[in-house]
One Martini backbone bead per residue (centre of mass of N, CA, C, O) as a GRO file, in nm:
protein
  127
    1MET     BB    1   0.025   1.997  -0.573
    2ILE     BB    2   0.152   2.145  -0.276
    3LEU     BB    3   0.426   2.039  -0.077
    4LEU     BB    4   0.588   1.997   0.241
    5TYR     BB    5   0.924   1.909   0.293
    6ILE     BB    6   1.189   1.752   0.447
    7CYS     BB    7   1.507   1.760   0.393
    8GLY     BB    8   1.752   1.511   0.421
    9ARG     BB    9   2.009   1.704   0.402
   10CYS     BB   10   1.910   2.015   0.535
   11ASN     BB   11   1.639   2.032   0.710
   12ILE     BB   12   1.435   2.175   0.505
   13LYS     BB   13   1.168   2.320   0.391
   14THR     BB   14   1.024   2.189   0.084
   15PRO     BB   15   0.892   2.217  -0.209
   16HIS     BB   16   0.639   1.995  -0.360
   17SER     BB   17   0.523   1.845  -0.641
   18LEU     BB   18   0.203   1.678  -0.724
   19LYS     BB   19   0.145   1.446  -0.997
   20ARG     BB   20  -0.101   1.237  -1.130
   21GLU     BB   21  -0.096   1.012  -1.416
   22TYR     BB   22  -0.228   0.769  -1.256
   23ASN     BB   23  -0.560   0.612  -1.303
   24PRO     BB   24  -0.690   0.347  -1.197
   25ASP     BB   25  -0.935   0.112  -1.217
   26MET     BB   26  -0.789  -0.036  -0.978
   27LEU     BB   27  -0.770  -0.055  -0.606
   28LEU     BB   28  -0.577  -0.069  -0.306
   29ILE     BB   29  -0.644  -0.021   0.046
   30GLU     BB   30  -0.448   0.018   0.335
   31ILE     BB   31  -0.512  -0.016   0.686
   32VAL     BB   32  -0.329   0.073   0.956
   33ARG     BB   33  -0.409  -0.098   1.279
   34VAL     BB   34  -0.163   0.052   1.447
   35THR     BB   35   0.011   0.122   1.760
   36GLU     BB   36   0.278   0.268   1.910
   37LEU     BB   37   0.433   0.163   2.198
   38LYS     BB   38   0.658   0.125   2.448
   39SER     BB   39   0.559  -0.200   2.472
   40GLY     BB   40   0.456  -0.177   2.165
   41TRP     BB   41   0.182  -0.308   2.005
   42ASN     BB   42  -0.148  -0.186   1.895
   43LYS     BB   43  -0.464  -0.209   1.828
   44ASN     BB   44  -0.667  -0.013   1.603
   45ASN     BB   45  -1.028   0.079   1.653
   46CYS     BB   46  -1.093   0.309   1.486
   47ILE     BB   47  -1.329   0.501   1.356
   48ILE     BB   48  -1.459   0.498   1.021
   49ASN     BB   49  -1.550   0.703   0.728
   50PHE     BB   50  -1.700   0.607   0.405
   51PRO     BB   51  -1.773   0.600   0.090
   52VAL     BB   52  -1.896   0.366  -0.169
   53THR     BB   53  -1.954   0.613  -0.353
   54ASN     BB   54  -1.799   0.858  -0.507
   55LEU     BB   55  -1.488   0.839  -0.445
   56ALA     BB   56  -1.253   1.080  -0.349
   57LEU     BB   57  -0.911   1.109  -0.425
   58PRO     BB   58  -0.625   1.234  -0.368
   59GLY     BB   59  -0.483   1.295  -0.695
   60PHE     BB   60  -0.745   1.204  -0.836
   61SER     BB   61  -0.976   1.215  -1.126
   62ARG     BB   62  -1.140   0.984  -1.013
   63LEU     BB   63  -1.408   0.784  -0.932
   64TYR     BB   64  -1.503   0.556  -0.667
   65ARG     BB   65  -1.583   0.207  -0.578
   66VAL     BB   66  -1.682  -0.006  -0.338
   67ILE     BB   67  -1.660  -0.382  -0.358
   68ALA     BB   68  -1.451  -0.447  -0.113
   69THR     BB   69  -1.359  -0.609   0.204
   70CYS     BB   70  -1.127  -0.644   0.470
   71ASN     BB   71  -1.165  -0.795   0.794
   72HIS     BB   72  -1.076  -0.751   1.147
   73ARG     BB   73  -1.119  -0.965   1.432
   74GLY     BB   74  -0.942  -0.861   1.713
   75SER     BB   75  -0.609  -0.909   1.761
   76LEU     BB   76  -0.269  -0.931   1.707
   77THR     BB   77  -0.270  -1.246   1.820
   78GLY     BB   78  -0.579  -1.258   1.717
   79GLY     BB   79  -0.847  -1.391   1.503
   80HIS     BB   80  -1.057  -1.272   1.220
   81TRP     BB   81  -1.138  -1.306   0.882
   82LEU     BB   82  -1.328  -1.095   0.653
   83THR     BB   83  -1.565  -1.060   0.381
   84ASN     BB   84  -1.686  -0.792   0.182
   85ILE     BB   85  -1.950  -0.785  -0.072
   86CYS     BB   86  -2.067  -0.652  -0.379
   87THR     BB   87  -2.325  -0.653  -0.573
   88SER     BB   88  -2.484  -0.553  -0.860
   89GLY     BB   89  -2.740  -0.467  -0.663
   90GLY     BB   90  -2.596  -0.344  -0.381
   91HIS     BB   91  -2.539  -0.583  -0.202
   92TRP     BB   92  -2.421  -0.698   0.111
   93TYR     BB   93  -2.168  -0.947   0.199
   94GLU     BB   94  -2.068  -1.192   0.433
   95LEU     BB   95  -1.760  -1.369   0.442
   96ASN     BB   96  -1.727  -1.690   0.616
   97ASP     BB   97  -1.537  -1.978   0.682
   98LEU     BB   98  -1.725  -2.065   0.950
   99LYS     BB   99  -1.964  -2.040   0.738
  100PRO     BB  100  -2.181  -2.178   0.495
  101THR     BB  101  -2.297  -1.882   0.468
  102SER     BB  102  -2.399  -1.587   0.364
  103LEU     BB  103  -2.443  -1.249   0.484
  104LEU     BB  104  -2.639  -0.999   0.519
  105THR     BB  105  -2.514  -0.659   0.505
  106ARG     BB  106  -2.375  -0.378   0.560
  107SER     BB  107  -2.210  -0.129   0.458
  108PRO     BB  108  -1.927   0.006   0.458
  109GLY     BB  109  -1.810   0.310   0.636
  110ILE     BB  110  -1.993   0.286   0.907
  111ASP     BB  111  -1.849   0.286   1.182
  112ASP     BB  112  -1.562   0.155   1.119
  113ASN     BB  113  -1.336  -0.096   1.300
  114SER     BB  114  -1.226  -0.348   1.073
  115VAL     BB  115  -1.107  -0.228   0.833
  116VAL     BB  116  -0.813  -0.294   0.604
  117VAL     BB  117  -0.930  -0.354   0.313
  118ILE     BB  118  -0.978  -0.182  -0.007
  119LEU     BB  119  -1.182  -0.223  -0.296
  120LEU     BB  120  -1.154  -0.048  -0.607
  121ILE     BB  121  -1.355   0.115  -0.864
  122ALA     BB  122  -1.418   0.277  -1.130
  123GLU     BB  123  -1.708   0.426  -1.216
  124ASP     BB  124  -1.666   0.426  -1.540
  125LYS     BB  125  -1.657   0.092  -1.541
  126LEU     BB  126  -1.983   0.052  -1.464
  127SER     BB  127  -2.134   0.181  -1.740
   0.00000   0.00000   0.00000
């Protein structure tokens, strides 16, 4: 993959090749959900969509499956964290420390506006 970067010394666009040699079995992706404004920072609740199976990441040669997410509901100054986890049967559950039991929920990645951290595992590790 060839990318163009602006050189820090001469300020000229310079080609740079990127080749990933490491394709981990598991990885975490953090989604930074803040936008800088003139008056400070604001939480960004933009909706995103992503598949939970056979997820292809740029620069990686393996496919990945989402097995858990951490979600934040609220504002930058307050709110609550929840975890969604997938069972081996493919069912998704919401884990909430304010409730005594877990709740069956839909899978993440469909018009999702609260996911902040995504835990992925390589599909070939699940077979």
